[in-house]
Residue, then its C-alpha position, 0 to 999 in steps of 0.5 A: m927916799i923916793t926914786v925916779k926910775t930910768d928908762k932901763e929900770i922901767a924896762l926891767m920892771r916891766e919884765s917883773c910885772r909881766i911875770v906877776r900878771e901871768t902868775l895871777e892869771f894862772v892862779g885865777s884859772n886854776i884856783r878851786a874849792g877843795m884846795t888849801t891855801k898852801d896849794v895856791d902858794d905852791m902854784v905861785n912858787r912854781y910859776i914864778l920860778s919857772c919864769g926865772a924870777y924869785p918870789s920876793s915874799l919868800g923870806y922877807c922879814g922871815y915870811p915863810a911863803s911865796s905869796c899871801v893868800s887871804v880868805n874872807e875875813v883875812v884882809v892881807h898877809g894870810i900865811p898859806s896853810e892847810r886851810i881849805i878853800e870852800e865854795g863861796d869864799i873870796v880869796s885874795v892872792d898877793i904876790t911880788a916877783e923879782k927878776n934882774g934886781y927889780n920887783g913887780d907886785a899885784a893882788r887879786t881877789f878871786m871868787i870861788g864858785n857860787v859867791s854871795d851877792e854881798k861878797r861879789q859886790l865887795v870885790k867889784v867895788t874894790e876893783e873899781c876903787f883902783f880905777k877911780a884912783i888912777e883917773g886923771l893921775k899923772a906927774g904933778t898930781p898930789l899923792y893923797d888924791i889917790g886915797y881920796a878917790v879910793q875912800t870916796h868910792a868905797e864909802s859911798h857904798g858903805y864900806g870901810v877903808v883900811r887905814a892901818l895898811v897902805g900902798h907903797g913905792i916899789g923898785r929894787e925893793m919890794h917896799e919903797d917910799p912913798s907910802v900910798p894910803n887909801y884915804g886922804r884929803r884931795g890936793t894934799g901930799m907930795r906931787l908925783k913925778a914922772g918915772m915914779t913906780i908905786c903900788i896902789e892897793p885898795m883894801i876894802n872891808a864890808g864892815t868897819h875899817k878897823v882890823v886886828f893884827h894877829k900874834d903870828g906877826w903877819t895875819v890881819t883880819t877885819m875886827d868885825g869878822k866881815p869879809s875884805a877884798h884887795y886889788e893891787n897893781t904896780v903903776l908907772i907915773t908918766e907926764d900925761g898919765v899912768e901905765i899899769l905895769t901889772l895889767 
C-alpha cells in the first residue's frame, strides 16, 4: 500500500534523513585503505546510536550488521567482514536510520585513494543518474519516468543497469510501496503524488547488468566481476518538484 505522508510525518523523516546524511559524511571523512569493511560498519553503528537513532538494517530479516558495505564487484548488501579495503577500491556504503518511528535511507560510493579512471567515471555517472532521474520530477509524473532517465543516461555510457534490484518507498518501514526500478518506459506507471517519500537508487555496473545472488542470502555481485557503483537518496515528492531529504 502506498502511503502519502502528513506534514508531521515528513518532519519526523527529515530528522532521520539528517542523521543518515551526517553519518555518510562522517564515513566519507574517515574511510581509509587498510580498514576492514567491519571497521566501517562499526563507525556507522556508533554514529547512528550517538544521534539517538537506530540502524534499521541491524536485524532486518536476520541481517547481521548496521550497514551494507560493498566493495568493487559487490553491487549491494555486502555484509561487513574482515575484508580489507585497499587502495584503488570503490566502496558503497548503504545505511538506513530510524528515529521516532520513521526511516531515512541513502547510499554513497566512496573512492579509496588513487582510483582507476574506469572506476572514477563509473562513480561519477552513477551519481549523475540520480540527478537525471529527478529532473522535472513532481506530483503527477509517471513512476517509470525515473527508471527511464537512469537507464538512458547509464546506457549512453555503455554501462549495465541492474534490473534484479530496485528502489522503493520508505516511511515507517524501510521498504514500502512502490518499487522504483532503474529502468522503464517513459510515460508509464502510476502517477506520483505529493507527500510520497521514495528512495531513488541507481545501481550501475561497468559491464553486464546481470548479477549473482550469493548463498549467504544477501551479497549480490556483478556476473562478470566488473565493478559496480551505487548512489541513493530519500526523496519527498512535492506539487512542483522534489525535496532530497538526505542531502
